[in-house]
Wavefront OBJ file of the C-alpha trace (Angstrom):
o trace
v -181.003 81.397 233.716
v -178.256 83.970 234.135
v -178.115 87.241 235.984
v -178.603 89.788 233.206
v -179.260 92.908 235.260
v -176.264 94.706 236.720
v -175.789 97.703 238.952
v -172.854 99.542 240.486
v -172.978 97.155 243.458
v -173.517 93.793 241.845
v -175.796 91.712 239.663
v -179.398 90.738 240.261
v -180.728 87.191 239.915
v -184.096 85.573 240.439
v -184.453 82.467 242.560
v -185.589 79.241 240.888
v -188.320 77.022 242.323
v -185.751 74.958 244.238
v -184.341 78.045 246.055
v -181.223 78.202 243.887
v -179.684 80.830 241.627
v -177.408 80.548 238.607
v -174.184 82.533 238.874
v -171.052 82.239 236.726
v -172.357 79.052 235.113
v -172.984 77.276 238.407
v -176.145 76.448 240.296
v -175.781 77.930 243.794
v -177.814 78.130 246.973
v -177.832 80.722 249.725
v -176.554 79.635 253.141
v -177.636 81.075 256.492
v -175.331 81.724 259.455
v -175.458 78.017 260.417
v -174.595 76.973 256.831
v -178.099 75.650 256.127
v -179.918 76.326 252.881
v -181.979 79.504 252.881
v -185.392 78.811 251.377
v -186.556 81.389 248.855
v -189.763 82.108 247.041
v -189.643 81.455 243.310
v -188.688 84.687 241.567
v -187.245 86.343 244.690
v -184.749 89.068 243.755
v -181.192 88.271 244.844
v -178.247 90.651 244.442
v -174.867 88.930 244.057
v -171.896 90.986 245.233
v -168.226 90.312 244.541
v -166.066 91.204 247.537
v -162.558 92.658 247.359
v -161.036 89.215 248.019
v -162.839 87.882 244.932
v -165.466 85.842 246.779
v -169.163 86.196 245.979
v -171.960 86.721 248.483
v -175.703 87.216 248.042
v -177.813 90.020 249.449
v -181.463 89.149 250.120
v -183.872 91.205 252.260
v -180.977 93.230 253.680
v -179.076 90.143 254.892
v -175.806 88.909 253.395
v -175.599 85.155 252.738
v -172.684 82.970 251.696
v -173.117 80.957 248.520
v -172.811 77.181 248.375
v -172.592 74.866 245.366
v -175.814 72.963 244.751
v -175.494 69.231 244.236
v -178.038 66.467 244.283
v -177.346 62.970 245.544
v -179.165 60.184 243.742
v -179.723 56.976 245.690
l 1 2 3 4 5 6 7 8 9 10 11 12 13 14 15 16 17 18 19 20 21 22 23 24 25 26 27 28 29 30 31 32 33 34 35 36 37 38 39 40 41 42 43 44 45 46 47 48 49 50 51 52 53 54 55 56 57 58 59 60 61 62 63 64 65 66 67 68 69 70 71 72 73 74 75
């Protein structure tokens, strides 16, 4: 899934069932202020903003979250 909808501020995505979003070809998760994964409802609207320094952040429910790369460890 990509983020097809754009606005003047950024692009909108919908959260997958595992609380991740797809952005720029990568599967990402939202991080809270303690760098823990933010759990999202499936289909939650997320706005991804690109800052002046080129980094991306996500806006959800009026709160800005950093983005982390999703990876799964298989044991």
